[in-house]
N, C-alpha and C positions, 0 to 999 in steps of 0.2 A: 502494500499499500504507501502512494506518494506521500511525503512528509509533508505536512502543512507549513505555509510558510507566508509572513507578511513583508512588505517593504516601507521601509521609512523614510520619506525624504522630502523636503520641503518644497522641490521642484516638480511641477508636474510633468514636465519632459522626461524628466531622471528617472521617475516613478515608472512610468509607462514605456520607456525603453527597455529598464531592467525587466519588466513583467514579460514584454515581448520576447526578449532573450530568453528568458525562464520557459516559456512557453514552447519556443523553439527548437531548444536545446537541453533543456534539463526536465526530461518526464519524470524524473524522481522528485520533483515537488509539483505542489497545488498550491498557487496563490488563494490565500483565503481573506485577504484583505490588503489595501494601502491606506497608507497614514502620511497626513502631510505637515504632523507636528509631533511632538512628546506627547502632548495630551491625548491625542487621536490614538496613538501609540500603544499607551497604556489601556485604554478602553478595549482598543482590538486583541492584546495581549489577555485581558481579563476575560473577553468573551469569546475569541476562536481558541485561545490554548493554543498558539504555535509551536513547534518543534525547531524551527529556525527565525530569525529576522533579521534582514538585511536592513543595515542602520547605517543613514549618512551621521556624521559626525555635525557638523555645521549648520546648526537651524537657530532661526530666532527663537526667543523667549527662553526656550530649554534645549540644551544641546544633546548630541547622544550619550555624553559620560553622563551627564547629569539624570539622563533616564533611566539608564542600567544602575547608577546608584540608587534610585529609588525603590529597587527589588532586594528585599532583605536577603530573597532564596530566588534564584533565577533557574526554571526548568527548561530553559532555549537553549540553543546555541545562536551565536551572535557572528555575522560575517560584516564586517563596516565596508562602508562604500564612501570612499573619500577621494579628495582632490590632492592629498597631502603626498610628498614623494616617498620612494622606497625607505630612504635611510633613514626618515622619521619614524619609521614602523619598526625599528630593530626590538622595540620595548614589548610590542605587540606578538612578536613571534617568540619572544624568550618566554612570554606566556600561553603560549598557542591560541592566540585569536586571531583568526582570518581576515584579511582584509582584500577589496577589491579596489584596485586604483582608478580613478575616473581619467578617461572614457573606459568603460569595462570591455576588457577583452573576454571574448569568447572561451578561450582555452583557460584564461584564469578561472573565468565562473564556473566551468566544468569542474576542475582542481578542487575549488573550494566546496563545491557542491559534493564532491567524493570524498572530501575529507569529514564535511558533517555527516555523509551517511554512514561512513565507516565508525563514525563516534557512536550514533545511533543503534547501528546494528550490534555493537559491542555493549548496548544498554548503559553507555554512559553520554554524559552531556559536557562539553567543554563550559565548565562553570567555575574556572579558576577565580581565586580570590584575588583580582586587579583593584588598585586603588585608581577608579579611573580619573577622580579630580589631580592628583600627582602625575600621571601620565598625560594627560592635556596640558598640564604646564612643560612636562619636559617636551613635548612636542611644538608646542609654541615656542620654545627656547632652541630648537634643533632644528626646524622646518627652514628651507630656503627654496621657495617655489619661484622657478621661472617662468611658469606659464599658469595659466589659468584655464578652466574649461567651463563653458556655456553651454546648457543644453537646447536643444532646439528640436523643433517637431521631427526631425531627419536623423537626428544623432548628438553629436556635441561638436562646438566651435572650440579649437584649441588656439590660444591665445599667447604670444609672446608677452612678458611684463614691458619688454623695450616700445613694444608698438603701442602701448597704452597710453593716451595722453591725459586723461581724467575721467572719471566715475563721478555719475552726477545721481543725487536721490531722485526718485519719482514715486511719489506716495511710498508702497512697501516694495518698490521694484528698484532696480539701479540700470541706469542707462550708462554704457561704457562706451566711451569715445575713442576710437582707433587713429592713430595718424595719417592713414590714408584717406580720412573723412568718413569712412562707414562708422553706423552706429549700431549697438546690439542690446538688447532689452535682456535682463536677467530678472528672474522672479526672487533673487534672494536681495534682502535689504542691504543698504550700505554699511551697516553695522557688520554683518558678515564679513563682507569683504576687507572693511578697516582690522578685523580680527585675523585674518588668514593672508593678506597680502605683506609681502617682506616690508618691514617698515624701514630698511634701510634704503629704500626705492620710493615708495611712496608715504604722501603726508596727509592725514585729514586737516583739511584747512578749515572746515567749516562743515555744518551740523549735513550741509546738504553734499558735501563736495569731497574728494580725495584727489589728489594732483602726483603726477610721476616727477617728481622733482629731480631723480638722477638722471632722466634721460630728456624730458622735455620740459623744464622749466626755464623759457628765456630771459625773463626779466622780473622784476619786483617793483610797482610804481605805487609812490602815496599819492603823486599828484591826481591818480585816477582812483581814489580812494581805497586805498590798501588791497590790491588785487596783484596776483600772480598772474603775467602773460605768458601764455605757453606757446609751443613753436607752432601749433594750428592756427593761433592767433586768436584763441580765447582767452577772456578776462574771468578769472576765478577769483572771488572775493578771498580773503583770509579774515577770519572772525577776530575782535577783538581779546577774545579769551585765548585764541590759538597763537596771535602775534609773537609773542615772547619766544614761544617754541620754535614758530617758523622761522625768526630772526637766529636764534641759535643752530636752527639745522643749515640754512644757508651759508652763514659764518663759517661753518665746517669745511665749505669745501675748496 
């Protein structure tokens, strides 16, 4: 009998893409629910009793680590789905926690599922006692992402950091502006990008803006009202609260 599985990811396209991959390539699993938040995931886990949870790490309000920490006992296996690079996940490997790096490779998905099937066929669940809060902090310190992935209706768009000029909040979404003039809308909010982008390259200049100071900051102008002028000609405001941090940052160049 196939194992019951749920997918937890705040990106609609990411959920649907993974669901499609599982339907086409992993007959050992049956998807019994999709969740776009930790809150929904807890309800699904309680009602559907899945044996496997595909879990995104970076989600608004409550992330994947916090979700797992909310369970005193965990009777399901976890496969993380994430945009973090491989080196940041040595800690996961040490604790036998599976992960899939976005965009998800079919072969990697099959291997992860096979590992979970093996656990359950031996009547064991990967329920190691991991301090996810500490693990999250370690990953934040170790990650050095040089790309981001943005889910689309057809898969994922992979974007190099150096091609991103700025990111702009649009309600609960984020518009990503590239140096070639193109724009791409992500359903992740700007806070998620602030937490996960390399802060040696990007700077949160305003509640609605993140700028690429490493590659695309052309000029800072007080006469224009404290704005960063980017290589694509955009004028991005620097908030009063962020100004001392910004000045310290550009004085380091």
